C-alpha positions in Angstrom: 0.0 0.0 0.0 1.4 3.4 -1.0 2.0 6.1 1.6 1.4 9.8 1.3 4.5 11.7 2.6 4.3 15.5 2.5 7.3 16.4 4.7 10.8 15.1 4.7 14.3 16.1 5.6 16.7 15.7 2.7 20.5 15.6 3.0 22.1 16.9 -0.2 25.7 16.9 -1.1 27.1 18.2 -4.4 30.0 16.6 -6.2 33.6 17.5 -5.5 35.8 19.2 -8.1 38.7 17.2 -9.5 42.3 18.2 -8.7 44.4 19.9 -11.4 47.4 18.0 -12.7 51.1 19.1 -12.4 52.8 17.6 -15.4 55.7 18.5 -17.8 55.7 17.4 -21.4 58.4 14.8 -21.9 59.4 13.8 -25.5 62.6 12.8 -27.1 64.6 15.8 -28.5 62.2 18.2 -26.7 64.0 19.0 -23.4 61.8 22.1 -22.8 58.4 20.6 -23.5 56.7 22.9 -20.9 53.8 22.2 -18.5 50.9 20.2 -19.9 48.8 19.4 -16.8 45.1 19.5 -17.4 42.4 21.1 -15.3 40.1 19.0 -13.0 36.4 18.7 -13.8 33.7 20.5 -11.9 31.6 18.6 -9.5 27.9 18.0 -10.3 25.0 20.0 -8.8 22.0 18.6 -6.9 18.9 20.0 -8.6 15.3 19.9 -7.5 12.9 19.9 -10.5 9.1 19.9 -10.5 7.5 16.9 -12.3 3.8 16.8 -12.9 3.9 13.0 -12.6 5.2 13.0 -9.0 2.6 13.6 -6.3 4.4 12.7 -3.1 7.7 12.9 -1.3 7.8 9.2 -0.7 11.1 8.5 -2.5 12.9 11.0 -0.2 11.4 9.4 2.9 13.1 6.1 2.1 16.2 7.7 0.5 17.0 10.9 2.4 20.6 11.2 1.2 21.3 12.6 -2.3 24.9 13.0 -3.7 25.9 14.2 -7.1 28.9 13.0 -9.1 32.4 14.3 -8.5 34.7 15.7 -11.2 37.7 13.7 -12.4 41.2 14.9 -11.9 43.2 16.4 -14.8 45.9 14.5 -16.6 49.1 15.1 -18.5 49.0 16.0 -22.2 46.6 18.9 -21.5 43.7 16.5 -20.8 41.0 18.0 -18.6 39.1 15.8 -16.2 35.5 14.8 -16.8 32.8 16.9 -15.2 30.7 15.3 -12.5 27.1 14.4 -13.5 24.3 16.6 -12.1 21.8 14.8 -9.9 18.2 15.9 -10.8 15.6 15.0 -8.1 11.9 15.1 -9.2 9.6 16.7 -6.7 5.8 17.3 -6.9 4.2 20.6 -7.8 3.8 22.8 -4.7 7.0 21.7 -2.9 8.4 24.3 -0.5 12.1 24.1 0.3 13.2 25.3 3.7 16.7 25.4 5.3 17.5 23.8 8.6 16.4 27.0 10.5 12.9 27.0 8.8 13.6 29.9 6.4 12.0 29.4 3.0 14.5 29.1 0.2 12.1 28.7 -2.7 8.5 27.7 -3.6 8.5 25.2 -6.4 5.3 25.7 -8.3 4.9 24.9 -12.0 6.2 22.0 -14.0 9.8 22.3 -15.0 10.7 24.8 -12.3 14.2 24.1 -11.0 16.2 24.9 -7.9 19.9 24.2 -7.3 19.9 22.7 -3.8 23.7 22.2 -3.7 26.4 23.7 -6.0 29.2 21.5 -7.2 32.8 22.3 -6.4 35.1 23.9 -8.9 37.8 21.9 -10.5 41.4 22.8 -9.8 43.5 24.4 -12.5 46.4 22.4 -13.9 49.9 23.8 -14.1 49.5 24.5 -17.9 46.8 27.0 -17.0 49.0 28.5 -14.2 52.0 29.1 -16.4 53.0 32.8 -16.8 56.0 34.8 -17.8 57.4 34.8 -14.3 56.5 31.1 -13.6 57.1 29.3 -16.9 56.9 25.7 -15.5 54.8 25.6 -12.3 55.6 22.6 -10.2 52.1 22.5 -8.6 48.4 22.6 -9.5 45.3 23.7 -7.7 43.2 21.4 -5.7 39.5 20.8 -6.5 36.9 22.3 -4.1 34.4 20.4 -2.0 30.8 20.6 -3.1 28.2 22.3 -1.1 26.4 20.2 1.6 23.3 21.0 3.5 20.1 19.7 5.2 16.9 20.8 3.6 13.3 20.4 4.6 10.8 19.7 1.8 7.2 20.4 2.5 4.4 19.6 0.0 1.5 22.0 -0.1 -1.2 20.8 -2.4 -2.0 23.0 -5.3 -5.9 22.9 -5.2 -8.5 25.6 -6.0 -11.1 24.5 -3.4 -10.3 23.1 0.0 -12.9 21.2 1.9 -12.8 21.9 5.7 -14.8 20.0 8.2 -15.0 17.8 11.3 -14.2 14.1 10.9 -17.0 12.1 9.2 -18.6 15.3 7.8 -18.8 13.8 4.3 -15.8 15.5 2.7 -14.5 12.3 1.0 -18.0 11.4 -0.2 -18.4 14.9 -1.7 -15.0 14.6 -3.6 -16.0 11.2 -4.9 -19.3 12.4 -6.4 -17.9 15.7 -7.8 -14.9 14.2 -9.5 -13.4 10.9 -10.6 -11.4 10.5 -7.4 -12.0 7.4 -5.3 -11.0 8.2 -1.7 -11.5 5.8 1.2 -15.0 6.2 2.7 -16.1 4.7 6.0 -18.4 5.4 8.9 -15.8 6.1 11.5 -13.8 9.3 12.3 -10.4 10.1 10.7 -11.1 7.7 7.8 -9.1 10.1 5.6 -5.5 10.3 6.7 -4.1 12.0 3.5 -5.4 14.8 1.3 -7.4 13.6 -1.7 -7.4 15.7 -4.9 -10.1 15.6 -7.6 -10.6 17.5 -10.8 -14.0 19.1 -11.4 -15.3 20.4 -14.7 -18.1 23.0 -14.6 -18.9 24.7 -17.9 -15.8 26.4 -19.2 -14.0 26.3 -15.8 -12.0 23.3 -14.6 -10.7 23.4 -11.0 -9.2 21.1 -8.5 -10.8 20.2 -5.1 -8.9 18.9 -2.1 -10.3 16.8 0.8 -8.3 17.9 3.8 -8.3 15.4 6.6 -10.8 16.1 9.4 -9.9 19.0 11.8 -10.9 19.2 15.4 -10.6 22.0 18.0 -6.9 22.4 18.9 -5.6 21.2 15.5 -3.5 24.4 15.2 -1.7 23.4 18.5 -1.1 19.8 17.3 -4.2 17.9 18.3 -5.6 15.2 16.1 -3.7 15.4 12.8 -2.6 18.8 13.8 -0.5 20.9 11.5 0.3 18.0 9.2 -2.4 18.9 6.8 -3.5 22.4 7.6 -0.7 23.7 5.4 -2.5 22.1 2.4 -5.1 24.9 2.7 -2.6 27.7 2.1 -2.8 27.5 -1.7 -6.6 27.1 -1.9 -8.5 29.9 -3.6 -11.8 29.0 -1.9 -12.4 27.3 1.5 -15.6 25.3 1.8 -17.0 24.3 5.2 -18.6 20.9 5.0 -21.0 20.6 8.0 -22.6 17.4 9.2 -26.2 18.3 9.9 -27.1 14.8 11.0 -24.5 14.4 13.8 -25.7 12.9 17.1 -22.8 14.1 19.2 -24.0 16.2 22.1 -23.0 19.9 22.2 -22.5 20.1 18.4 -24.5 22.0 15.8 -23.6 23.5 12.4 -22.9 27.0 13.8 -20.6 25.9 16.6 -18.8 23.5 14.2 -18.0 26.3 11.7 -17.0 28.7 14.5 -14.6 26.1 15.9 -13.0 25.5 12.5 -12.7 29.3 11.9 -10.9 29.6 15.2 -8.4 27.0 14.1 -7.8 28.6 10.8 -7.3 32.0 12.5 -4.8 30.4 14.9 -2.9 28.6 12.2 -1.9 31.9 10.5 0.5 32.5 13.4 2.3 29.3 12.5 2.9 30.4 8.9 6.4 31.2 7.9 7.0 34.9 7.6 8.9 34.2 4.4 6.2 32.1 2.8 4.3 35.0 1.3 1.2 32.8 0.8 -1.3 35.3 2.3 -3.8 35.0 5.2 -6.4 32.2 5.2 -8.9 34.8 6.6 -8.9 36.5 3.2 -10.1 33.5 1.2 -13.7 33.3 0.1 -15.9 31.0 2.2 -18.7 28.6 1.3 -20.9 26.7 3.7 -22.0 23.2 2.6 -24.7 21.7 4.8 -24.4 18.0 4.1 -26.6 14.9 4.8 -29.9 16.8 4.2 -31.4 13.5 3.0 -32.1 12.8 6.7 -35.3 14.6 7.7 -34.0 16.0 11.0 -30.9 17.2 9.2 -32.9 19.0 6.6 -34.9 20.9 9.3 -31.7 21.9 11.1 -30.2 23.1 7.8 -33.1 25.4 7.2 -32.8 26.8 10.8 -29.1 27.8 10.5 -29.0 29.0 6.9 -30.0 32.5 7.9 -27.1 32.6 10.4 -24.4 31.9 7.7 -26.1 34.1 5.1 -25.9 37.0 7.5 -22.1 36.6 7.5 -22.0 37.0 3.8 -21.3 33.3 3.0 -23.1 31.4 0.3 -25.0 28.4 1.8 -25.8 25.1 -0.1 -27.9 22.3 1.2 -26.7 19.0 -0.4 -26.7 15.3 0.1 -23.6 13.5 -1.2 -25.5 10.2 -1.0 -28.5 11.2 -3.1 -26.5 13.9 -5.0 -29.2 16.5 -4.4 -28.0 20.1 -4.7 -24.6 19.3 -6.3 -25.2 21.1 -9.6 -25.8 24.6 -8.1 -22.8 24.0 -5.7 -20.5 23.1 -8.6 -21.4 26.2 -10.6 -21.0 28.4 -7.5 -17.6 27.0 -6.8 -16.5 27.5 -10.4 -17.6 31.1 -10.3 -15.7 31.8 -7.1 -12.6 30.1 -8.4 -12.8 32.1 -11.7 -13.2 35.3 -9.8 -10.3 34.6 -7.6 -8.1 33.8 -10.6 -9.0 37.1 -12.1 -8.3 39.1 -8.9 -5.1 37.2 -8.3 -3.3 36.6 -11.6 -0.2 34.6 -11.7 2.8 36.7 -11.1 5.2 37.0 -14.1 8.6 35.3 -13.7 11.0 37.5 -11.8 13.5 39.2 -14.0 17.0 38.3 -13.1 19.0 41.4 -12.5 22.8 41.1 -12.8 24.7 43.6 -10.8 28.4 43.6 -11.7 30.9 44.1 -8.9 32.6 47.5 -8.9 36.1 47.5 -10.2 37.5 48.8 -6.9 35.7 46.2 -4.9 38.4 43.9 -3.4 35.8 41.4 -2.2 37.4 40.7 1.2 37.4 42.0 4.8 40.1 41.8 7.4 38.7 41.7 11.0 40.4 41.4 14.4 40.1 37.9 15.8 37.9 38.2 18.9 39.2 34.9 20.4 42.9 35.4 19.7 44.7 38.6 20.9 46.6 40.2 18.1 45.1 37.9 15.6 43.1 38.6 12.4 40.5 36.9 10.3 40.3 37.4 6.6 36.8 36.8 5.1 35.9 36.8 1.4 34.9 34.5 -1.3 38.2 34.7 -3.3 40.7 34.3 -0.4 38.8 31.5 1.2 38.5 29.7 -2.2 42.2 30.2 -2.8 43.1 28.6 0.5 40.9 25.6 -0.2 42.7 25.1 -3.5 46.2 25.3 -2.1 48.4 22.2 -1.6 50.2 23.2 1.6 52.9 20.5 1.3 54.2 22.2 -1.8 56.2 25.3 -1.1 55.7 26.7 -4.6 52.0 26.4 -4.2 52.2 28.3 -0.9 54.2 31.0 -2.5 51.7 31.3 -5.3 49.0 31.7 -2.7 51.0 34.5 -1.0 51.3 36.2 -4.4 47.6 36.1 -5.0 46.8 37.4 -1.5 49.3 40.2 -1.9 47.8 41.3 -5.3 44.4 41.3 -3.8 45.6 43.7 -1.1 45.4 41.4 2.0 49.1 42.2 3.0 48.6 45.9 2.8 45.4 45.7 4.8 47.1 43.8 7.6 49.9 46.4 7.7 47.4 49.2 8.0 45.6 47.4 10.8 48.9 47.1 12.7 49.6 43.4 12.4 52.8 42.4 14.0 55.2 39.7 12.6 54.0 36.3 13.8 50.4 37.4 14.3 48.0 34.5 13.7 45.9 35.1 10.5 43.0 32.9 9.8 41.6 32.4 6.3 38.8 29.8 6.0 39.8 26.9 8.2 43.6 27.6 7.9 45.6 29.6 10.5 49.2 30.7 9.8 51.7 33.1 11.3 52.0 36.2 9.3 55.5 36.9 8.1 55.8 40.3 6.4 59.4 39.7 5.4 58.2 37.0 3.0 57.4 39.5 0.3 55.1 38.5 -2.5 55.8 39.1 -6.2 59.5 39.9 -5.8 62.1 38.9 -8.3 63.9 35.8 -7.1 66.5 33.3 -8.2 64.6 30.4 -9.9 64.7 27.3 -7.8 63.6 23.7 -8.3 60.0 22.8 -9.2 57.8 22.7 -6.1 60.0 25.0 -4.1 60.0 28.7 -3.2 63.1 30.6 -2.1 61.1 32.8 0.1 60.0 29.9 2.2 63.3 28.1 2.3 65.4 30.9 3.9 64.4 32.0 7.3 66.3 35.4 7.3 64.7 38.5 5.9 65.6 39.1 2.3 67.5 42.4 2.3 67.2 45.0 -0.4 70.7 44.2 -1.7 69.8 40.5 -2.0 66.6 41.4 -3.8 68.7 43.6 -6.2 71.2 40.8 -6.7 68.5 38.2 -7.4 66.9 40.5 -9.9 70.2 41.0 -11.8 70.9 37.3 -11.8 67.5 36.6 -13.2 68.0 39.1 -16.0 71.3 37.5 -16.8 73.4 40.6 -15.9 75.7 38.6 -13.6 76.4 34.9 -13.0 74.9 33.2 -10.1 77.6 32.4 -7.6 75.9 29.3 -6.5 76.2 27.8 -9.9 
């Protein structure tokens, strides 16, 4: 037997980017082949896509973990790694995506609508892409980045035009079965319906959907009965129809008190709506009162007595019998008119235009802040410096020197000096903390060393101005290197 699941927690993880390759072309009679390491492939994304053939979140209930494919590492011969495959997860129409704190990320309505739940990691550059005039044969490559990982809450809110609201055993399922081709479970005991049933109703030129929301009782907004599990399915409904059992034998119940109790629960539920949902207030929806089971003589008399009470509130009242199908035709046309009027008053919003705002040319994209936990320490925050740190292979001195060059060109070194950073001050970028050494200047002319090494990291003494000048002259070929 299939289950209806309308709320799940989904753990998504995007693919990891492949590492770049550090390779040098080797061929007979070509001693200076140059770097030929390829780039790593990007990791795959985890994408949620609305599919009209999916009606429940059951698959995610049994398989709550989703992981996209990882990118392949680059290879020699300028061969780039293969990109990781995207993982596309099909979700039903009306799925709301929330983060772990309950904030809404997106409302997926409409077939084909997509949302990137986790972005794949970037692939690392190979040494062929890192070659420059100053660094002709890099002995390192950049590492691939980890893909995004997060826990998401998926909630399904039925996309129905008319929502049937009523106490248990009020006849909501019977009404859906006679108005549409739906075949919900019908029995003579409370809480027969445990999941919403949707049916399609055609009335003249208007076609609308009707939802049978499981029976509500006083205190549902606080968790009693089926509680909040199915109240959220009313949020998208254009019209709310109170289905009242006029033949109930329970003491202390009558049609007016039943409707008042349900209205109190709907009013209380609005406080539980997410502030970011933007789905409106249930009190603003048009109301219809359906007095059911009028085929019973006592119920017909009671319906005539309470009709004036609901009419005074401005609500249309319809006396029907789902068993004998009396009064269904006027009800169907009235619901179609209300739905058509609601659609005219609330047209579908046009797709939001994507606005691209380029970053200003003088925007460095990073901040340097004092570390509140470490006296004299600093924290560097920014997309680029944090990404560069993740891509650095710290057991390779040349790669570390390349990172220092990039941070210096970005302006991190100058900002630390302006903030009064002292030699040896702990500086944290991302999840890496290192001691800041201003004497290790970035971008200076130096004597070329072996692949994978950096002269600035090998010598512990400060490079004097004369040594810098000598290294520059040696590099330009003006004097011979004494070490050779």
